[in-house]
N, C-alpha and C positions, 0 to 999 in steps of 0.2 A: 810097561806093565804097572798097573796101579795096585795100591795096597788093598788088601781085603779088610774092610772095616768091621771087625767082629763085634758082635752085640753083647757079649758077656765075658766076664773075667774067667780065665781058665782054672783059677784056683778056688774061688768062692762062689762062682756062678752069678755074681752080681751083675745087674744090667749096666751096659755101657752105651750111652747115646753117642751120636756123631760128635757132639761138642763136649762130651765128658772127658775129664783128664784120664788118660790111659797110657800104658807103657807097652812097648813092643821090642822084640829082638830082631835080628836079621832074618830069622825064619818066620817072623810074624806071630810068635807066641804072644798072647795079649793078656794083660793083667790090669786090674784097677790100681789106683794109687796106694791105698792102704796095704794091699797084698805085696805090691812092689817094694814098699819100704820094709815090710817084715822079712822079705826075701833078700834084702840088701842089694836090690837092683840086679839080681842074677836069675835068669830063667831056670826053674827046676827041670824043665823039659830037655834043654839043650846046653845049659850052662852059658848061654849067650848073655851079653850085657843088655839090660833093659833101659831104653831111652824113651822120652816122651813121644807119643804118637802124634804126628801132625794132624791138625784139625782141618776138615774140608772148608774151603772158602764159601761163605754164604753170599749169594748174588742177589 
């Protein structure tokens, strides 16, 4: 099962490109880097830890 690469931050609705730095939790809640830092790396949706989202490999 692959990750759903969401295209916007769930907090500020800022655009997230595939290569943009973004953070996700185990439930794939997705946030931009500034929002993640403001939330102290904890998802407000599920209280899960936010970690850097892997970037897809460019071939």
